[in-house]
DOZA-787406 format. One record per residue (C-alpha): residue number from 0; chain; x, y, z. Coordinates in steps of 0.25 Angstrom, whole numbers, padded with zeros to 4 digits. Each point is the difference from the previous one (the first is absolute). Layout:
N
[NUM,'A',[X,Y,Z]]
...
***
This chain:
279
[0,'A',[-0001,0046,0093]]
[1,'A',[-0012,0004,0008]]
[2,'A',[-0003,-0009,0013]]
[3,'A',[-0014,-0002,-0004]]
[4,'A',[0005,-0005,-0013]]
[5,'A',[0011,-0008,0008]]
[6,'A',[-0010,-0007,0005]]
[7,'A',[-0008,-0005,-0011]]
[8,'A',[0011,-0004,-0008]]
[9,'A',[0004,-0009,0016]]
[10,'A',[-0016,-0006,0000]]
[11,'A',[0001,-0004,-0013]]
[12,'A',[0016,-0004,-0004]]
[13,'A',[-0001,-0006,0012]]
[14,'A',[-0012,-0010,0000]]
[15,'A',[-0005,0006,0016]]
[16,'A',[-0016,0001,0003]]
[17,'A',[-0004,-0011,-0010]]
[18,'A',[0008,0008,-0013]]
[19,'A',[0005,-0016,-0004]]
[20,'A',[-0006,0000,-0012]]
[21,'A',[0004,0016,-0003]]
[22,'A',[0017,-0003,0003]]
[23,'A',[0002,-0009,-0010]]
[24,'A',[-0009,0007,-0010]]
[25,'A',[0007,0013,0002]]
[26,'A',[0014,0008,-0005]]
[27,'A',[0008,0011,0002]]
[28,'A',[0007,0005,-0009]]
[29,'A',[0010,0014,-0002]]
[30,'A',[0003,0006,-0013]]
[31,'A',[0008,0013,-0003]]
[32,'A',[0006,0005,-0012]]
[33,'A',[0015,0004,0006]]
[34,'A',[0011,0012,-0007]]
[35,'A',[0002,-0002,-0015]]
[36,'A',[0013,-0007,-0003]]
[37,'A',[0010,0010,-0009]]
[38,'A',[0009,-0012,-0007]]
[39,'A',[0013,0004,-0006]]
[40,'A',[0001,0013,0009]]
[41,'A',[0006,0004,0014]]
[42,'A',[-0011,0001,0008]]
[43,'A',[0000,-0005,0013]]
[44,'A',[0012,-0003,0008]]
[45,'A',[0007,0007,-0008]]
[46,'A',[-0008,0013,-0003]]
[47,'A',[0007,0014,0006]]
[48,'A',[-0008,0001,0012]]
[49,'A',[0005,-0013,0006]]
[50,'A',[0015,0001,-0004]]
[51,'A',[0009,0008,0009]]
[52,'A',[0007,0013,-0008]]
[53,'A',[0011,0006,0004]]
[54,'A',[0002,0017,-0002]]
[55,'A',[0013,0001,0001]]
[56,'A',[0009,0004,-0009]]
[57,'A',[0010,-0008,-0006]]
[58,'A',[0003,-0014,-0003]]
[59,'A',[-0010,-0006,0010]]
[60,'A',[-0012,0006,-0004]]
[61,'A',[-0009,-0011,-0006]]
[62,'A',[-0006,0002,-0013]]
[63,'A',[-0016,0001,-0003]]
[64,'A',[-0005,-0011,-0008]]
[65,'A',[-0005,0003,-0015]]
[66,'A',[-0013,0001,-0002]]
[67,'A',[-0004,-0014,-0010]]
[68,'A',[-0014,0005,-0004]]
[69,'A',[-0006,-0011,0002]]
[70,'A',[-0011,-0004,-0012]]
[71,'A',[-0015,0001,0007]]
[72,'A',[-0005,-0010,-0009]]
[73,'A',[0007,-0012,0007]]
[74,'A',[-0004,0003,0013]]
[75,'A',[-0006,-0012,0008]]
[76,'A',[-0011,0001,0011]]
[77,'A',[0000,-0014,0012]]
[78,'A',[-0013,-0002,0003]]
[79,'A',[0002,-0008,0012]]
[80,'A',[-0012,-0011,0006]]
[81,'A',[0000,-0005,0012]]
[82,'A',[-0011,-0011,0005]]
[83,'A',[-0001,-0003,0014]]
[84,'A',[-0004,-0011,0008]]
[85,'A',[-0003,0002,0015]]
[86,'A',[-0004,-0010,0011]]
[87,'A',[-0004,0005,0014]]
[88,'A',[0009,-0005,0014]]
[89,'A',[-0004,0002,0015]]
[90,'A',[0010,0009,0007]]
[91,'A',[0004,-0003,0014]]
[92,'A',[-0009,0012,0004]]
[93,'A',[-0011,-0007,-0007]]
[94,'A',[0000,0009,-0011]]
[95,'A',[-0002,-0004,-0014]]
[96,'A',[0010,0004,-0010]]
[97,'A',[0003,-0001,-0015]]
[98,'A',[0012,-0006,-0004]]
[99,'A',[0004,-0003,-0015]]
[100,'A',[-0001,-0014,-0005]]
[101,'A',[0003,-0001,-0015]]
[102,'A',[0003,0012,-0009]]
[103,'A',[0002,0002,-0015]]
[104,'A',[0008,0012,-0005]]
[105,'A',[0000,0002,-0016]]
[106,'A',[0006,0013,-0008]]
[107,'A',[-0006,0003,-0013]]
[108,'A',[0009,0009,-0008]]
[109,'A',[-0007,0011,-0011]]
[110,'A',[0005,0009,-0009]]
[111,'A',[-0005,0013,0006]]
[112,'A',[0001,0007,-0013]]
[113,'A',[-0012,-0011,-0007]]
[114,'A',[-0005,-0007,0012]]
[115,'A',[-0005,0010,0011]]
[116,'A',[-0004,-0001,0014]]
[117,'A',[-0014,0000,-0002]]
[118,'A',[-0012,-0007,0006]]
[119,'A',[-0001,-0008,-0013]]
[120,'A',[0016,-0006,0003]]
[121,'A',[-0003,-0002,0013]]
[122,'A',[-0012,-0011,-0003]]
[123,'A',[0006,-0005,-0015]]
[124,'A',[0013,-0005,0011]]
[125,'A',[-0010,-0005,0011]]
[126,'A',[-0008,-0009,-0010]]
[127,'A',[0014,-0005,-0005]]
[128,'A',[0006,-0003,0014]]
[129,'A',[-0016,-0006,0004]]
[130,'A',[0003,-0008,-0012]]
[131,'A',[0013,-0005,0002]]
[132,'A',[0000,-0001,0016]]
[133,'A',[-0013,-0009,0001]]
[134,'A',[0003,-0006,0015]]
[135,'A',[0002,0014,0004]]
[136,'A',[-0011,0004,-0005]]
[137,'A',[-0011,-0011,0002]]
[138,'A',[-0008,-0006,0011]]
[139,'A',[0008,-0013,0004]]
[140,'A',[-0010,-0011,-0003]]
[141,'A',[-0007,-0007,0011]]
[142,'A',[-0011,-0010,-0001]]
[143,'A',[-0007,-0003,-0011]]
[144,'A',[-0002,0016,-0004]]
[145,'A',[0012,-0002,-0010]]
[146,'A',[0007,-0008,-0009]]
[147,'A',[0015,-0003,0001]]
[148,'A',[0007,0006,-0011]]
[149,'A',[0013,0002,-0004]]
[150,'A',[0007,0015,0001]]
[151,'A',[0003,-0001,-0014]]
[152,'A',[-0015,-0004,-0003]]
[153,'A',[-0005,0011,0008]]
[154,'A',[0009,0010,-0007]]
[155,'A',[-0005,-0001,-0012]]
[156,'A',[-0014,-0001,0004]]
[157,'A',[0001,0012,0006]]
[158,'A',[0005,0007,-0011]]
[159,'A',[-0010,-0004,-0008]]
[160,'A',[-0013,0003,0010]]
[161,'A',[0007,0015,0001]]
[162,'A',[0004,0002,-0016]]
[163,'A',[-0016,-0006,-0002]]
[164,'A',[-0008,0007,0010]]
[165,'A',[0008,0012,-0004]]
[166,'A',[-0004,-0001,-0014]]
[167,'A',[-0015,-0001,0002]]
[168,'A',[0000,0012,0011]]
[169,'A',[0006,0006,-0008]]
[170,'A',[-0009,0000,-0013]]
[171,'A',[-0010,0011,0002]]
[172,'A',[-0011,0002,-0010]]
[173,'A',[0002,0014,0002]]
[174,'A',[0015,0002,-0003]]
[175,'A',[-0004,-0009,-0013]]
[176,'A',[-0011,0009,-0007]]
[177,'A',[0011,0013,0002]]
[178,'A',[0009,-0009,-0010]]
[179,'A',[0001,0004,-0014]]
[180,'A',[0008,-0007,-0010]]
[181,'A',[0001,0009,-0007]]
[182,'A',[0012,0012,0000]]
[183,'A',[0008,0001,0013]]
[184,'A',[-0007,-0004,0014]]
[185,'A',[0005,-0002,0012]]
[186,'A',[-0013,-0010,0004]]
[187,'A',[0006,-0008,-0011]]
[188,'A',[0012,-0001,0002]]
[189,'A',[0000,-0003,0016]]
[190,'A',[-0011,-0012,-0003]]
[191,'A',[0013,-0004,-0010]]
[192,'A',[0010,0000,0010]]
[193,'A',[-0009,-0006,0011]]
[194,'A',[-0003,-0012,-0011]]
[195,'A',[0015,-0001,-0004]]
[196,'A',[0005,0002,0015]]
[197,'A',[-0010,-0013,0005]]
[198,'A',[0005,-0009,-0012]]
[199,'A',[0014,0002,0003]]
[200,'A',[-0003,-0004,0015]]
[201,'A',[-0007,-0012,-0005]]
[202,'A',[0014,-0002,-0009]]
[203,'A',[0009,0002,0012]]
[204,'A',[-0009,-0009,0009]]
[205,'A',[-0001,-0011,-0010]]
[206,'A',[0016,-0002,-0003]]
[207,'A',[0002,0001,0016]]
[208,'A',[-0009,-0011,0003]]
[209,'A',[0005,-0009,-0011]]
[210,'A',[0015,0001,0007]]
[211,'A',[-0003,-0003,0012]]
[212,'A',[-0010,-0011,-0005]]
[213,'A',[0009,-0011,0003]]
[214,'A',[0000,0003,0016]]
[215,'A',[-0016,0002,0002]]
[216,'A',[-0008,-0010,0007]]
[217,'A',[-0006,-0012,-0004]]
[218,'A',[-0012,0006,-0007]]
[219,'A',[0004,0013,-0001]]
[220,'A',[0003,-0001,-0015]]
[221,'A',[-0013,-0004,-0002]]
[222,'A',[-0007,0011,0007]]
[223,'A',[0011,0010,-0008]]
[224,'A',[-0006,-0007,-0013]]
[225,'A',[-0015,0001,0003]]
[226,'A',[0002,0016,0006]]
[227,'A',[0008,0002,-0017]]
[228,'A',[-0012,-0007,-0005]]
[229,'A',[-0008,0013,0005]]
[230,'A',[0008,0009,-0003]]
[231,'A',[0003,-0001,-0014]]
[232,'A',[-0013,0003,-0004]]
[233,'A',[0000,0014,0008]]
[234,'A',[0015,0003,-0007]]
[235,'A',[-0005,-0003,-0013]]
[236,'A',[-0012,0009,0002]]
[237,'A',[0010,0012,0006]]
[238,'A',[0010,-0004,-0011]]
[239,'A',[-0014,0004,-0009]]
[240,'A',[-0003,0013,0006]]
[241,'A',[0016,0005,0000]]
[242,'A',[-0001,-0002,-0014]]
[243,'A',[-0013,0006,-0002]]
[244,'A',[0006,0014,0006]]
[245,'A',[0012,0000,-0007]]
[246,'A',[-0007,-0003,-0015]]
[247,'A',[-0010,0011,0005]]
[248,'A',[-0012,-0008,-0005]]
[249,'A',[-0014,-0004,0009]]
[250,'A',[0002,-0003,0011]]
[251,'A',[-0008,-0012,0006]]
[252,'A',[-0006,-0001,0015]]
[253,'A',[0007,-0003,0011]]
[254,'A',[-0011,-0007,0008]]
[255,'A',[0007,-0015,-0008]]
[256,'A',[0013,0004,0008]]
[257,'A',[-0007,0003,0014]]
[258,'A',[-0006,-0012,-0001]]
[259,'A',[0013,-0006,-0003]]
[260,'A',[0007,0006,0011]]
[261,'A',[-0011,-0005,0012]]
[262,'A',[0001,-0015,-0007]]
[263,'A',[0014,0000,0006]]
[264,'A',[0000,0008,0011]]
[265,'A',[-0013,-0010,0004]]
[266,'A',[0011,-0012,-0002]]
[267,'A',[0010,0005,0007]]
[268,'A',[-0009,0001,0013]]
[269,'A',[-0005,-0013,-0003]]
[270,'A',[0013,-0006,0004]]
[271,'A',[0001,0005,0014]]
[272,'A',[0011,0008,0001]]
[273,'A',[0004,0006,0014]]
[274,'A',[-0006,0013,0003]]
[275,'A',[0010,0013,0000]]
[276,'A',[0001,0009,0011]]
[277,'A',[-0004,0012,0000]]
[278,'A',[0009,0013,-0001]]
***
C-alpha cells in the first residue's frame, strides 16, 4: 500500500485531527475470489508435483496416481470477504499506529459454471452481507440521530429498502419503450425476470421476519405490519405487470409502480434507521 494511502487510512480510521465522526462512519473491507475448488479430485496435497516419486527400478518405485477426470460443472469458487474495524493507538515513541479492533470473515461459495466472478456477483454479495450483518455496516446510534431497533428488524428494513430502491432506480422509460410484447424480445424477458426476482425477494423477506417475529422488540411487530401494508399495493402491481408481460397484452404504465415504491421508501426513511457506513 502506498504511503499516502496509509496516511489517509490512519487519519480516517483512528479519528485523529478532528475526524472522530468520520472514524465511526468508516468501513474497511477487502474481498477476493480464491482459486476454484474441484470436489472429488486429487488436486492439492496429492497432486503429482507435491508427491515424491521414486524412479528406481523394482518394487520401490511409487506408482503415479490415476487421473480422475474431474467434472467441470462442480467446480466451486470461494469468495472471501473481510470487514475490519481499526482504532488508533499512540506508541511509546509518540507515533500513531492502527491496530485491528474487530474483524469479520465471511466466505461465500459459488458454483463456477453458473455464477462467474463478475462485478455483479461481488455487488450481490456485498448487498447480502450488508443486510445480514447490519451492526457491522451501520453507524452506531448516538443521541437523537436514530432510533434503537433490534438487528432482526433492521435486517428486514435493509432488505426492503435496498430491493425497492433498486426496483425504482432500474425502471427506465427508455428500456420500456424498446419492449415488444409480440415475438421474442430481450427487453421483455429482462423486465419479466426483474419483476419476478423482486417478488421472490419479498416472499423470502416476509417469511424470514414472520419466523423471527417472536424475538422482535416491543412495537417492532406493529411496524412490520405497517411496512407490509405499504408494500402490498407495490407487490400486487408488480404481479399484475408480470402477468401482462407473460400474456403479451397491452402494457400499463410504470408510473404507478414508481409512485408506490417511493411511498414505501419515504415511510422507511421516517423510521430514522441508523445511517449506513460508506464503502
